[in-house]
Backbone as CSV, one residue per row, in Angstrom:
resi,resn,N_x,N_y,N_z,CA_x,CA_y,CA_z,C_x,C_y,C_z
1,MET,47.092,-1.093,-1.946,48.325,-0.887,-2.702,48.097,0.003,-3.557
2,MET,48.743,1.506,-3.930,48.307,2.098,-4.914,49.296,1.870,-6.179
3,GLN,49.020,1.703,-7.426,49.723,1.615,-8.790,49.925,2.685,-9.247
4,ILE,51.133,3.079,-9.930,51.322,4.331,-10.828,51.695,3.739,-12.034
5,SER,50.960,4.285,-13.162,51.245,3.678,-14.523,51.527,4.822,-15.438
6,ALA,52.609,4.620,-16.408,52.939,5.578,-17.244,53.144,4.671,-18.920
7,GLN,52.575,5.302,-19.619,52.704,4.383,-21.040,54.203,5.184,-21.884
8,ILE,55.029,4.727,-22.479,56.088,4.891,-22.879,55.907,4.497,-24.423
9,LEU,56.066,5.369,-25.722,55.818,5.052,-26.811,56.911,5.406,-27.557
10,TRP,57.666,4.635,-28.500,58.581,4.929,-29.322,58.390,4.079,-30.733
11,GLN,58.675,4.785,-31.885,58.598,4.127,-32.928,59.866,4.508,-33.966
12,ARG,60.200,3.633,-34.505,61.408,3.443,-35.302,61.292,4.753,-36.626
13,ASN,59.939,4.435,-37.280,59.703,5.370,-38.301,60.735,5.432,-39.276
14,ASN,61.078,4.232,-39.899,62.327,3.852,-41.023,63.797,4.350,-40.676
15,ASP,63.983,4.722,-39.367,65.391,5.144,-39.152,66.210,3.925,-38.996
16,SER,67.644,4.048,-39.551,68.406,3.145,-39.349,68.446,2.653,-37.824
17,PHE,68.653,1.467,-37.528,68.613,0.940,-36.134,69.868,0.467,-35.631
18,LEU,70.453,-0.540,-36.147,71.605,-1.414,-35.824,72.877,-0.708,-35.758
19,ASP,73.042,0.549,-36.291,74.087,1.518,-36.166,73.893,2.601,-35.189
20,ASN,72.758,2.268,-34.146,72.186,3.450,-33.298,71.993,4.676,-34.034
21,ARG,71.720,4.952,-35.327,71.210,5.967,-35.575,69.707,6.217,-35.759
22,TYR,69.337,6.346,-34.855,67.787,6.332,-34.948,67.366,7.332,-33.838
23,SER,66.242,8.278,-34.027,65.466,9.115,-32.980,65.487,8.449,-31.840
24,ARG,65.726,9.259,-30.693,65.412,8.897,-29.347,64.220,9.558,-28.818
25,SER,63.289,10.385,-29.845,62.126,11.280,-29.396,61.480,10.065,-29.080
26,HIS,60.381,10.288,-28.187,59.194,9.398,-27.813,58.102,10.183,-27.076
27,GLN,57.090,9.474,-26.595,56.090,10.010,-25.868,55.601,9.289,-24.455
28,TRP,55.501,10.358,-23.246,55.074,9.629,-22.194,53.630,9.936,-22.362
29,LYS,52.848,8.751,-21.909,51.316,9.107,-21.742,50.944,8.625,-20.338
30,PHE,50.073,9.321,-19.581,49.767,9.130,-18.429,48.075,8.839,-18.264
31,ASP,47.634,8.205,-17.216,46.486,7.731,-17.138,45.545,9.124,-17.046
32,GLY,45.659,10.183,-16.772,44.722,11.304,-16.882,44.498,11.956,-18.289
33,GLY,45.548,11.544,-19.010,45.357,12.093,-20.294,46.460,12.921,-20.860
34,ALA,47.353,13.426,-19.673,48.623,14.107,-20.353,49.323,13.448,-20.993
35,VAL,50.346,14.096,-22.223,50.858,13.415,-22.958,52.140,14.581,-22.956
36,CYS,53.111,13.691,-22.918,54.705,14.650,-22.841,55.672,14.042,-23.771
37,SER,56.082,15.359,-24.471,57.292,14.402,-25.659,58.411,14.704,-24.658
38,ALA,59.274,13.366,-25.038,60.484,12.889,-24.185,61.411,12.493,-25.204
39,SER,62.709,12.864,-24.893,63.892,12.290,-25.707,64.966,12.139,-24.556
40,ALA,66.023,11.477,-25.256,67.262,11.393,-24.585,67.936,12.647,-24.203
41,SER,68.796,12.866,-23.268,69.337,14.014,-22.795,70.402,14.388,-24.324
42,PRO,70.321,15.657,-24.576,71.172,16.141,-25.761,72.739,16.169,-25.067
43,HIS,72.869,16.110,-23.791,74.170,15.761,-23.333,74.722,14.350,-23.196
44,ILE,73.765,13.490,-23.625,74.155,12.124,-23.758,74.016,11.496,-25.392
45,VAL,73.151,12.106,-26.010,72.764,11.737,-27.345,72.654,12.823,-28.088
46,ARG,73.509,13.258,-28.935,73.498,14.470,-29.596,72.592,14.711,-30.791
47,PRO,71.992,15.924,-30.872,70.931,16.205,-32.019,71.642,16.094,-32.983
48,PRO,70.859,15.390,-34.116,69.526,15.425,-34.219,68.628,14.193,-33.805
49,LEU,69.566,13.102,-33.254,68.972,11.765,-32.693,68.309,12.115,-31.110
50,SER,68.625,13.243,-30.744,67.391,13.565,-29.366,67.067,14.898,-29.737
51,ASP,66.215,15.356,-29.118,65.421,16.546,-29.068,65.740,17.464,-28.049
52,GLU,66.510,18.442,-28.013,66.662,19.419,-26.644,65.420,19.940,-26.116
53,THR,64.347,20.242,-26.876,63.267,20.866,-26.795,62.378,19.938,-26.032
54,PHE,62.509,18.871,-25.689,61.643,17.668,-25.149,62.172,17.410,-23.891
55,VAL,61.360,16.780,-22.824,61.946,16.583,-21.298,62.755,15.206,-21.551
56,ASP,63.848,15.138,-20.815,64.485,13.794,-20.719,64.388,13.450,-19.549
57,PRO,64.736,11.973,-19.255,64.521,11.270,-17.963,65.217,11.661,-16.885
58,GLU,66.409,12.470,-17.113,67.119,12.949,-16.037,66.335,14.188,-15.513
59,GLU,65.945,15.072,-16.515,65.342,16.262,-15.984,64.068,16.029,-15.231
60,ALA,63.260,14.820,-16.092,61.941,14.531,-15.177,62.109,13.844,-13.957
61,PHE,63.472,13.542,-13.754,63.775,12.819,-12.270,63.867,14.126,-11.173
62,VAL,64.729,14.814,-11.575,64.810,15.999,-10.943,63.686,16.390,-10.313
63,ALA,62.981,16.764,-11.690,61.410,17.733,-11.430,60.390,16.776,-10.396
64,SER,60.677,15.417,-10.655,59.532,14.745,-9.756,59.918,14.752,-8.237
65,ILE,61.622,14.931,-7.961,61.804,15.068,-6.454,61.368,16.323,-6.005
66,ALA,61.585,17.640,-6.969,61.317,18.869,-6.600,59.680,19.044,-6.056
67,SER,59.016,18.181,-7.054,57.847,18.529,-7.214,56.969,17.577,-5.950
68,CYS,57.372,16.662,-5.644,56.876,15.715,-4.598,57.462,16.620,-3.301
69,HIS,58.829,17.245,-3.064,58.831,18.155,-2.051,57.892,19.231,-1.747
70,MET,57.816,19.909,-3.011,56.859,20.968,-2.972,55.246,20.471,-2.541
71,LEU,54.847,19.460,-3.151,53.478,19.081,-2.474,53.374,18.855,-1.214
72,TRP,54.412,18.203,-0.640,54.511,18.018,0.712,54.364,19.242,1.627
73,PHE,55.534,20.055,1.410,55.823,21.510,2.105,54.414,21.893,1.767
74,LEU,53.698,22.083,0.696,52.480,22.961,0.873,51.405,22.458,1.806
75,SER,51.226,20.935,1.915,50.454,20.375,2.702,50.847,20.688,4.386
76,ILE,52.144,20.629,4.599,52.390,20.613,6.077,52.247,22.346,6.210
77,ALA,52.819,23.190,5.370,52.502,24.693,5.698,50.898,24.909,6.002
78,ALA,50.114,24.307,5.118,48.477,24.427,5.319,48.191,23.817,7.075
79,LYS,48.855,22.703,7.406,48.450,22.125,8.618,49.062,23.178,9.600
80,ASN,50.177,23.986,9.469,50.543,24.847,10.483,50.175,26.241,10.135
81,ASN,48.932,26.439,9.500,48.435,27.544,9.387,49.359,28.919,8.668
82,CYS,50.421,28.396,7.829,51.010,29.302,7.086,50.634,29.521,5.651
83,ILE,50.029,30.429,5.358,49.527,30.854,3.887,51.034,31.014,3.187
84,ILE,50.978,30.178,2.012,51.816,30.279,0.883,51.350,31.023,-0.271
85,GLU,51.949,32.012,-0.833,51.245,33.068,-1.957,51.947,32.335,-3.121
86,ARG,53.330,31.992,-3.144,53.975,31.385,-4.595,55.250,30.335,-3.858
87,TYR,55.435,29.501,-4.625,56.606,28.451,-4.332,57.342,28.496,-5.750
88,ASP,58.503,28.825,-6.037,59.254,28.843,-7.233,60.575,28.132,-6.784
89,ASP,61.031,26.947,-7.219,62.229,26.225,-7.058,62.800,25.954,-8.255
90,LYS,64.215,26.224,-8.520,64.979,26.202,-9.879,65.806,24.721,-9.332
91,ALA,65.342,23.519,-9.150,66.179,22.614,-8.639,67.302,22.042,-9.747
92,ILE,68.337,21.629,-9.423,69.341,21.287,-10.046,69.901,19.869,-9.578
93,GLY,69.827,18.843,-10.679,70.882,17.711,-10.424,72.019,17.624,-10.961
94,VAL,73.048,16.665,-10.356,74.264,16.715,-10.708,74.457,15.040,-11.092
95,MET,74.814,14.712,-12.304,75.277,13.255,-12.551,76.686,13.148,-12.061
96,ALA,77.018,11.922,-11.483,78.413,11.702,-11.049,78.498,10.135,-11.225
97,ARG,79.597,9.562,-11.238,79.773,8.060,-11.025,79.550,7.497,-9.804
98,ASN,78.753,6.334,-9.690,78.684,5.762,-8.257,79.816,4.973,-7.973
99,ASP,79.761,4.185,-7.019,81.089,3.185,-6.552,81.221,2.262,-7.632
100,ALA,80.361,1.875,-8.359,80.559,0.753,-9.314,80.917,1.455,-10.838
101,GLY,80.997,2.806,-11.026,81.605,3.354,-12.097,80.611,3.964,-13.016
102,LYS,79.174,3.597,-12.719,77.966,3.678,-13.220,77.698,5.328,-13.053
103,LEU,77.107,6.085,-13.969,76.510,7.312,-14.006,75.223,7.315,-13.477
104,MET,74.828,8.341,-12.719,73.656,8.285,-11.950,73.576,9.889,-11.379
105,VAL,72.126,10.324,-11.068,71.906,11.515,-10.588,72.619,11.458,-9.018
106,ALA,73.428,11.830,-8.785,74.125,11.635,-7.543,73.502,12.656,-6.464
107,ASN,73.021,13.875,-6.843,72.686,14.652,-5.946,71.777,15.661,-6.727
108,VAL,70.848,15.824,-5.794,69.687,16.948,-6.329,69.690,17.930,-5.221
109,THR,69.782,19.479,-5.847,69.688,20.622,-4.635,68.312,21.369,-5.082
110,LEU,67.368,21.412,-4.122,66.464,22.120,-4.126,66.591,23.367,-3.817
111,SER,66.068,24.411,-4.237,66.261,25.850,-3.940,65.092,26.706,-3.873
112,PRO,64.128,26.509,-3.213,62.694,26.920,-3.199,62.625,28.265,-2.808
113,LYS,62.098,29.131,-3.540,61.852,30.699,-3.041,60.594,30.791,-2.869
114,ILE,60.052,31.076,-1.577,58.697,31.185,-0.990,58.398,32.532,-0.760
115,THR,57.056,32.667,-1.311,56.622,34.113,-0.734,55.421,33.605,0.084
116,TRP,55.314,34.298,1.229,54.483,34.134,2.166,53.600,35.020,2.586
117,LYS,52.436,34.650,2.869,51.372,35.775,3.318,51.804,36.682,4.746
118,GLU,52.519,35.730,5.566,52.982,36.430,6.871,54.288,35.577,7.139
119,THR,55.517,35.916,7.133,56.865,34.778,7.018,56.777,34.037,8.344
120,PRO,56.741,33.019,8.349,57.223,32.093,9.656,58.358,32.254,10.117
121,SER,59.079,31.936,11.001,60.383,32.088,11.534,61.461,30.928,10.836
122,THR,62.149,31.390,10.758,63.593,30.558,10.228,63.367,29.203,10.606
123,GLU,63.406,28.923,11.904,63.018,27.503,12.367,62.018,26.610,11.865
124,GLN,60.670,27.580,11.991,59.710,26.687,11.351,59.507,26.288,10.041
125,VAL,60.529,27.364,8.944,60.494,27.243,7.771,61.428,25.702,7.506
126,GLN,62.471,26.120,8.143,63.402,24.711,8.297,62.832,23.466,8.608
127,GLN,61.902,23.501,9.746,61.343,22.335,10.212,60.136,21.628,9.288
128,MET,59.515,22.663,8.412,58.612,22.092,7.527,59.240,21.596,6.225
129,HIS,60.550,22.128,5.944,61.169,21.473,4.956,61.803,19.981,5.274
130,ASP,62.129,20.110,6.686,62.666,18.643,6.873,61.621,17.585,7.135
131,ASP,60.370,18.134,7.533,59.187,17.166,7.509,58.699,16.752,5.854
132,ALA,58.685,17.730,5.092,58.351,17.462,3.641,59.318,16.226,3.294
133,HIS,60.929,16.633,3.458,61.659,15.646,2.999,61.423,14.394,3.564
134,GLU,61.051,14.191,4.742,60.848,13.018,5.405,59.705,12.408,4.776
135,GLU,58.589,12.863,4.195,57.387,12.436,3.750,57.372,12.162,2.432
136,CYS,58.177,12.775,1.691,58.202,12.799,0.063,58.604,11.168,-0.422
137,PHE,57.456,10.734,-1.187,57.704,9.415,-1.616,58.890,9.193,-2.736
138,ILE,58.994,10.245,-3.427,60.341,10.108,-4.118,61.710,10.023,-3.595
139,ALA,61.683,10.986,-2.690,63.128,10.976,-1.824,63.068,9.602,-1.128
140,ASN,62.047,9.262,-0.566,62.283,8.029,-0.021,62.445,6.545,-0.660
141,SER,62.327,6.875,-2.069,62.500,5.715,-3.003,63.948,5.721,-3.847
142,VAL,64.768,6.558,-3.406,66.112,6.696,-4.401,67.235,6.973,-3.418
143,LYS,68.286,6.580,-3.988,69.766,6.683,-3.369,70.246,8.110,-3.495
144,THR,69.640,8.759,-4.643,70.271,10.119,-4.766,70.241,10.869,-3.346
145,LYS,71.509,11.814,-3.299,71.312,12.762,-2.046,70.441,13.809,-2.552
146,ILE,69.715,14.350,-1.756,68.854,15.669,-1.703,68.908,16.491,-0.722
147,PHE,69.714,17.897,-1.173,70.049,19.088,-0.358,68.832,20.055,-0.524
148,ILE,68.555,20.652,0.775,67.351,21.637,0.434,68.031,22.959,0.880
149,GLU,68.234,24.175,0.190,68.899,25.241,0.408,67.640,26.006,0.849
150,VAL,67.416,26.430,2.157,66.425,27.167,2.544,66.880,28.638,2.759
151,THR,66.068,29.384,1.881,66.293,30.935,1.429,65.024,31.659,2.145
152,SER,64.072,30.858,2.579,62.713,31.693,2.972,62.177,30.988,4.346
């Protein structure tokens, strides 16, 4: 069984706390050494208590879905002898309330634009996207509906 780890580090730094007037800025540290500045979404917690230049958990969630799909798609394309020159996805997540009234990332739409060395058929591209979606660890782990707008 594989384990995935991340360290999340936040410090109060003399900010007020009990009145909720503390910075939401923190760091994500990963086992390979990467460090990412993170914060609450400025849509949820207004600046200056959040930092819109940092990654927020909802953005990271959308990015992880898009990234996982892309990595599987690249692998599947290679197995099908289809060479990809560039993959550019502007993924969009939408927050909505679930049946219990709780906010969630209800859906994510992937819109990859792919530059091929030789463009495969529309059917082949669709099948590769379907296969990538079926294999994606993140897609298999969440309730979020994931849509894929195939444009190439």
